[in-house]
N, C-alpha and C positions, 0 to 999 in steps of 0.2 A: 504494500500500500504506500502511496506517496505521502510525504510529510503533510499533516493536516493543514498547516498554514498555507503552503504552496497550493494544495488542492482547493482550499477555500477560495483563494484568489483566482484559480482557474475557473471556478464556477461563477464567482461574483467579482468581476474586476472593479466594480464600484464600491466594494467594501460591505455590501449588505446582501444576504441571500434572500432574494425576492421570489416567492413561490406562487405561481399562478394556480388558483383554485377554480375549477370549472363547475359551477353549480348546475350546469345543464345535464350533468350525469349524476342522477340521484343515488346510484350505487356507490360512487366514489366520494361524494361530498354532500354536506348538509350544513345546518346551523344549529347550535345549541339554544337553550332557553334564553340566553343573553344575546343571541344573534351572532356569536362568534363562529367561525368555520370549524367543522368537525368532520370526521370520516376517515376512510382509508387513505386518501391523498394526504390529509393533515398528519396522520400518524406516521406514514412513510417519510414525509418531509422532515418531521421532527427527529426521526431515527437517523436520517442522513445528516441533519444539522448537528446532532449530538456527536456523530462520528467526526465531523469536520471541526467541532469545537466552536460552534457559532449558534445564533438564534435564527429560526425561520421567520421571515416577515411575509405574511400572506397578502396577496393581491387578488381580489375576488372578481370573477367574471360570470356573467349569466349564461354564456354559450361557449361551446368549443371553438366556434369560428372567431369569437372575440379574442380568444387566446392565440390561436394560430395566426390570425391576421396581424398580430402585433409582435410576432417573433423577432422582427428586425427593428422594432421601435424602442428597444432598451427599456422595457417596463417590467420584465420578469427575467429570472435566471434559471428557473426550474419549472417544468410543467408536467401535467399528467393528462395524456391524450391517447386516443386510439392511433395505432400506426397506420399511416396512409401515404401512398406514394406522392400525392400532391403536397401534403404537409412536410414530407421529408426533404423537400427542396429548401426549406427554411429552418427546419428543426432537426437536430441530431437525436435520434431515438435510441434508447437502451433496448435490450431484448425485452419482449413482453413479460409481464409478471402476473397477469390475470386474463382469463378468457371470459367474455361476456357474450351472451347470445342476442342476436337481433331478430325480432319477430314482428309479424303483422297482426293488427286487429282488423277484422272485417265483420260485417253483419252476418249472423248465422244464416239468414235467408239467402245470402249470396251463393251458398253451396261450396265456397272455397274452403278446402281443408288442407291444402299444401301451398307452398310458395309458388309452385308451378301453376296451380289453379288461379292464383291471384293475377299472374301475368296472362294466362290463357283466357281468362274471363274479361280481360281488358279493364280491370278495376282501377279507379282513380285513387291514388294513394297519397296521403299527406306526409310530408317529411319536414324536418327542421333544417333550414339552410346551414350548410357548413358542418353538419354532424358527420361522424364517421360513416354511418349507414347511408346517409344521403349521398356522400361522395361515392360510395360503392354502388348504390342503386342507379346512379346516373351513368354508370359505365356498362350496365347489363340490360338484357331485354326487359321491356316495360318502362324504360326511362321516359318515354314520351308521355306517359300517363301520370307522372309525378307532379304533385302540387306543392310548392315550397312555401313555408311559413317562417316567420321571424322567430317563433318560440313554440314550445309544446302547448301552452295555454291556447294560443290562436288555432293551432292544429286540432286540438280537442274540441274547441267550440265549433269549428267547421264540420267535424265529424258528427257532433251532437245535433247540429242544424241540418244534416243531410246534404251538405254541400260537397262532400267527398265520400268515397266508398269505404275507406279504411285509413289506417295509420301504420307507419313503420317506426320502430324504435327499440330501445333496450327492453328485454323481456319483462323485467320487474315493473318498469313504468307502464308497459302495455297492459300487464295484468291488472294493475290498479285502475287504469282507465276503463278497461273492459268490464270490470266488476261494477263500476259506477254507471255504465250506460246499458240499459236493458236491450237485449237483442244482439249484443256484440260479443264476440269471442276472440281469443288469441289463437292464431294458427300455430299449432304445437311445434311443427318442424321449423327450425330457424332458417331464415334466408341467408344468414351469414354468421360467422363467429368473429366477434370484435376482440382484437387483441390489444389490451391497454398496456402502455409503456410509460416510462418517465423520459423526459426529454430536456435538452438544453438548446439555446440558440445555435444554429449551424455555425461551425468554425471553432467551437470550444472543444477541440478534440481530446485534450487531456482530461477535462471534466467528464466527457462522455465515456472515456475508457474507465475512469474511476467509478462512474455511475453504474456501468454494466457489472463491474466487479462487486460493487456494494450489493446490488440486487441478487447476484448469484449467491453470495454468501448468506444473505438474509433469507433467500428462498430455501437454501439447504439447511439452515439451522432452525427453520420453522417459524421465523419471525413473520414472514409474509402471510403464511397460513393463519397464524394467531391473530393478526390484524384483521384479516378477512372475517374470521369467525366472530371477532368482537363487534363487528358491524353487520352481522346477520347474513354473511355470504359464505357459502359452502367452501371449506378449505380445499376441496378438489378442484375449484376454479383456479387455484394458483398454478402458474406455469413454472416449471423447473428450468431456469436458464442454464445454458452451457457455461462451464467455468472458463 
């Protein structure tokens, strides 16, 4: 492992470890009763900061696209996002540490029971712009029937109002929405597996090398699995990175 001070400066040339927290992913981040950020991202960031001998300073964002679009704006030093080839142009990603499923919600009356049905039936699907699943779906069959929304609340309202046929998103979030909307169900088979990683602004190669080593060690010693379980996520979702 590199010397903690040198490593810290590689992560944070400005002298503060600014951690981007994406509240658009309800599995990874949330807020406590006082409104402070909490969750898997927060715990992993604090574990890394402890190893570096510094404090994590959280910079909060509502959507993944708000994080990725500011990778070159010098507003954060560490992020937690799904790996995507477009994002990788401006973000250096570690190996993934968690797998999350992306699923559709559709009306039970549609008859769609698989992702292939959703495409074959030409259903109009709502997505949140800039999300990992939106980037993926834009590159596969069915892209022409996608309807983009600024956030999940707008997408949900459109679904409830009958303006679209379904939604795409993270399984846990989709299950919550489907449970609240009569006649809707989650298509059980995922349309994709979302691999979440930690990242740094592109070009911070020494920090990225250290970050990958940090995650590999924490995955193998059980830290990642324990953090997942502490926030209600099955430890089997943890990915074992290569050393």
